[in-house]
N, C-alpha and C positions, 0 to 999 in steps of 0.2 A: 397461367401463372408460372413464373420462372422461380426455380429453387436451386439452392446449392447442395442439396442432398444427393448422395450417390444413388440411393434406391428409395423408392416410395415405401411406405409402411405396408401397403397391400402386396407389393412385389416381394419384400423381405419375408412376409408371412407365407406367400406362395412358395418361395424357395425352401422354406423349412417345413412345408406340409408334404406328407408322402403323396407322390403323384403316381408312382408305379413301383409296387413292392416297397422296399425300404429306401427309395430314392426320391428326393425333392427335385427342385430345379437347380442342378449343378452340384448338389451335395448329397452324400449318403445321410439318411436320417434313420438310424437303426431303431427298430421297435422294441428291442430288449434293453433293459437297464434304464439309466437316467435319460432325459430328453437332451440329446446332443446332435451335433452335425459334424460331418467329417469329410475329408477329401484327400485323396492320395494321388501321386503322380510320379512320373519318371521318364527319363530319356536314357540313352546309352551312357552309362557311367554315373547316373544320378538317380536317387530315389528320395521321395519326401512324403510326409503325412501331416495333416492338420486335424485336430479334434478339439471341439469346444462344447462345453456344457451350457445349454440354454438356461437351465435352472440355477446353477451356481455362478456362472461366469468364468469358471476355471477352464483352462485350455492350454494346449501346447502345440507348437509346430516344430517338426524335426526335419532337417534337410541333410542329406548325406551325399558324398561324392564317390559312390561305388555301386556297382550293379547288385551287390548283396545287401544294400542299405536297409531293406525291409527287416532283416534279422536284427540289425542295430536299432532301428527306430521302434520296433515292438518292445525290445528290452528296455530302451530308454523311457518309453511311455509308461510301461509297467512300473519301473523304478520311481519315476516322478510321481505317478499316481499313489504309490505306496507311501512315499515320503510325505505327501500332502494329505493323505487320507481320503483320496477321491473314491467315490463309489462308481462301479462300472455297470 
């Protein structure tokens, strides 16, 4: 059966199920706090981070153009979370 879905529901569930420690398939799935998934990355001169709550649907993606971008995105995520009343 051909489908236009990017991922099947079983694959999406496997990605968000802890496979090894606090990691699913391709995403971090922290065991503390709300049920969320996250992923960060970077190359020389760039840093980024994505976090989404499975429970509420809230989320944020921050991309920076600097090697010290982690400092910025942590502050931005904390400020956005405080402004919107997200629980961590």
